[in-house]
C-alpha positions as CSV (number, residue, x, y, z in Angstrom):
1,X,-15.1,-31.4,29.1
2,X,-17.7,-29.7,26.9
3,X,-15.8,-26.4,27.1
4,X,-12.7,-28.0,25.4
5,X,-14.5,-29.7,22.5
6,X,-16.4,-28.2,19.7
7,X,-20.1,-28.7,20.3
8,X,-20.8,-30.0,16.8
9,X,-18.0,-32.6,17.3
10,X,-19.6,-33.6,20.6
11,X,-23.0,-34.1,18.9
12,X,-21.3,-36.2,16.2
13,X,-19.6,-38.4,18.9
14,X,-22.8,-38.8,20.8
15,X,-24.6,-39.8,17.6
16,X,-21.9,-42.3,16.8
17,X,-22.2,-43.9,20.2
18,X,-26.0,-43.9,20.0
19,X,-26.0,-45.7,16.6
20,X,-23.4,-48.1,17.7
21,X,-25.8,-49.3,20.4
22,X,-28.1,-50.4,17.6
23,X,-25.4,-52.3,15.7
24,X,-23.5,-54.2,18.4
25,X,-25.1,-57.7,18.9
26,X,-25.0,-57.7,22.7
27,X,-26.9,-54.4,22.9
28,X,-29.3,-53.6,20.2
29,X,-30.8,-51.2,22.6
30,X,-33.0,-48.5,21.0
31,X,-34.0,-47.0,24.4
32,X,-30.5,-46.4,25.5
33,X,-29.5,-45.1,22.0
34,X,-32.4,-42.5,22.1
35,X,-31.6,-41.5,25.7
36,X,-28.0,-40.5,24.7
37,X,-29.3,-38.0,22.1
38,X,-32.2,-36.9,24.2
39,X,-29.9,-36.2,27.2
40,X,-27.6,-34.2,24.9
41,X,-30.6,-32.1,23.6
42,X,-31.6,-31.3,27.2
43,X,-28.6,-29.0,27.2
44,X,-29.7,-27.3,23.9
45,X,-28.7,-23.8,25.0
46,X,-25.1,-24.9,25.6
47,X,-24.9,-26.8,22.3
48,X,-25.5,-24.0,19.9
49,X,-27.8,-24.1,16.9
50,X,-25.6,-26.3,14.6
51,X,-25.0,-29.0,17.1
52,X,-28.6,-29.0,18.3
53,X,-29.9,-29.3,14.7
54,X,-27.5,-32.2,14.0
55,X,-28.5,-34.0,17.2
56,X,-32.2,-33.5,16.4
57,X,-31.8,-34.8,12.9
58,X,-29.8,-37.9,14.1
59,X,-32.5,-38.5,16.7
60,X,-35.1,-38.6,14.0
61,X,-33.0,-40.9,11.9
62,X,-32.4,-43.1,14.9
63,X,-36.2,-43.4,15.5
64,X,-36.8,-44.3,11.9
65,X,-34.0,-46.9,11.9
66,X,-35.4,-48.6,15.0
67,X,-38.8,-48.6,13.4
68,X,-37.5,-50.1,10.2
69,X,-35.5,-52.8,12.1
70,X,-38.5,-53.8,14.1
71,X,-40.2,-55.2,11.0
72,X,-43.2,-52.9,11.1
73,X,-44.4,-51.4,7.9
74,X,-43.2,-47.8,7.5
75,X,-46.5,-45.9,7.3
76,X,-46.9,-42.3,7.8
77,X,-48.6,-42.8,11.2
78,X,-46.0,-45.2,12.5
79,X,-43.2,-42.9,11.3
80,X,-44.7,-39.9,13.0
81,X,-45.2,-41.8,16.2
82,X,-41.5,-42.9,16.1
83,X,-40.3,-39.4,15.7
84,X,-42.2,-38.0,18.7
């Protein structure tokens, strides 16, 4: 399937799915959301630079979103830990 779809569009779709796992009340699953983007990034060489950069940026934003929704104070240390 990945040969028939633009890789940047694939990264956008994966990001949308990951973020939807945070918003839907029955799920709110940050672990599953992260794993979607992490699994996509495991195939970085097939993604290309634009799609990989997009997925990395969205993974970082996802980590910060999960941290912010957890109620923890957004300090430099906690933010860096969430982005690892």
